C-alpha positions as CSV (number, residue, x, y, z in Angstrom):
1,M,98.0,81.3,108.1
2,K,100.6,78.7,109.7
3,T,104.2,77.8,108.6
4,V,106.5,76.5,111.8
5,A,110.6,77.1,111.3
6,I,112.6,74.9,113.4
7,G,116.4,75.7,113.6
8,C,119.5,74.3,115.2
9,M,120.6,76.0,118.7
10,W,123.3,77.3,116.7
11,C,121.4,79.5,113.7
12,G,120.1,82.2,115.5
13,L,116.3,81.3,115.6
14,E,114.3,82.4,118.7
15,E,112.1,80.3,120.0
16,S,108.0,81.2,120.5
17,P,105.1,80.0,118.6
18,G,105.7,78.9,115.4
19,R,109.1,78.6,115.7
20,V,111.0,75.4,117.5
21,C,114.5,75.5,118.3
22,I,116.0,71.8,118.2
23,P,120.1,71.1,119.0
24,C,121.0,70.0,114.8
25,C,118.8,70.1,112.0
26,G,120.1,66.4,111.2
27,R,117.8,64.9,113.4
28,V,114.5,66.6,112.0
29,D,113.2,62.9,109.6
30,V,110.9,63.2,106.7
31,G,108.1,62.1,109.1
32,T,108.2,65.0,111.6
33,I,107.7,67.3,108.6
34,F,104.7,65.8,107.2
35,H,103.2,65.3,111.0
36,A,103.8,69.5,110.4
37,L,101.6,69.7,107.3
38,R,98.9,67.2,108.6
39,Q,98.7,69.0,111.7
40,G,97.7,72.1,109.8
41,V,101.0,74.1,109.1
42,S,101.1,75.0,105.2
43,G,105.0,75.1,105.2
44,V,108.0,73.8,107.3
45,L,110.7,75.9,107.0
46,L,114.4,74.2,108.3
47,L,117.3,76.2,109.6
48,A,120.6,75.0,109.3
49,C,124.2,75.6,109.7
50,P,126.0,76.9,106.6
51,E,127.8,74.1,105.0
52,G,130.7,73.0,106.3
53,E,130.0,75.0,109.7
54,C,127.6,72.7,111.3
55,H,128.4,71.8,115.1
56,Y,127.7,68.6,114.7
57,R,129.8,68.3,111.5
58,T,127.0,66.5,109.0
59,G,124.1,67.7,110.3
60,S,123.6,70.1,107.3
61,R,124.2,67.7,105.1
62,L,121.7,65.2,106.7
63,A,119.2,67.7,106.8
64,S,119.5,68.8,103.3
65,E,119.1,65.1,102.0
66,T,115.8,65.2,104.4
67,V,114.1,67.9,103.2
68,D,115.0,66.9,99.4
69,S,113.6,63.9,100.1
70,A,110.7,65.5,102.1
71,R,110.1,67.5,98.4
72,S,109.5,64.8,96.2
73,L,107.1,62.8,98.6
74,A,105.5,65.8,98.3
75,R,105.3,66.4,94.9
76,A,104.6,62.0,94.5
77,C,101.3,63.4,97.5
78,G,100.2,66.9,95.4
79,I,101.7,68.8,97.6
80,R,103.7,72.1,95.7
81,P,107.3,70.8,97.2
82,E,107.5,74.7,98.0
83,R,105.9,74.2,101.1
84,I,109.5,72.3,102.8
85,V,112.3,74.9,102.2
86,L,116.2,74.3,104.2
87,R,117.8,77.6,104.3
88,E,121.1,78.1,105.7
89,A,121.6,81.2,109.4
90,R,124.1,81.8,111.1
91,R,123.9,82.7,114.8
92,N,124.4,86.8,115.3
93,T,122.9,87.4,111.9
94,Q,119.9,88.7,110.7
95,D,119.5,85.4,108.5
96,A,117.3,83.1,110.7
97,E,114.8,86.3,110.7
98,K,115.4,87.1,106.9
99,A,114.3,83.5,106.1
100,I,111.4,83.2,107.9
101,E,109.9,86.5,106.6
102,E,110.7,84.8,103.2
103,F,109.7,81.8,103.3
104,H,106.3,83.2,105.2
105,R,105.4,85.7,101.7
106,S,106.5,82.7,99.7
107,I,103.6,80.2,101.9
108,F,101.2,83.1,101.9
109,A,101.2,83.4,98.2
110,L,100.2,80.3,97.8
111,G,97.7,80.1,99.9
112,P,96.7,77.3,102.5
113,L,97.6,73.6,102.7
114,R,93.9,71.4,102.3
115,L,95.1,67.9,102.6
116,R,92.0,65.2,102.0
117,E,90.7,63.2,104.1
118,E,91.1,59.7,103.3
């Protein structure tokens, strides 16, 4: 079962398969999240700077709004909103790794996402 973690470059995420480092999570949109789900990912985790510590000032707030919108849309589509999560992470801490481990466990408990093709 695959998950993807998308983190801003300031949150300490190490890029590797299933982990994508970008300049700011505020740039992620709902379409990107749903594209990942349609590509076979069972859950999407966004890792952003703590509120008020964003290097781009509004990225954390924008990421929060995007995740809220994506979760609402997921619910309307019959997808459990717990498959789309935002967590805060600071560089030079274990925040990102802990969030990824916790997220992966929660997605594993939900099982694989099965989307109907129409």
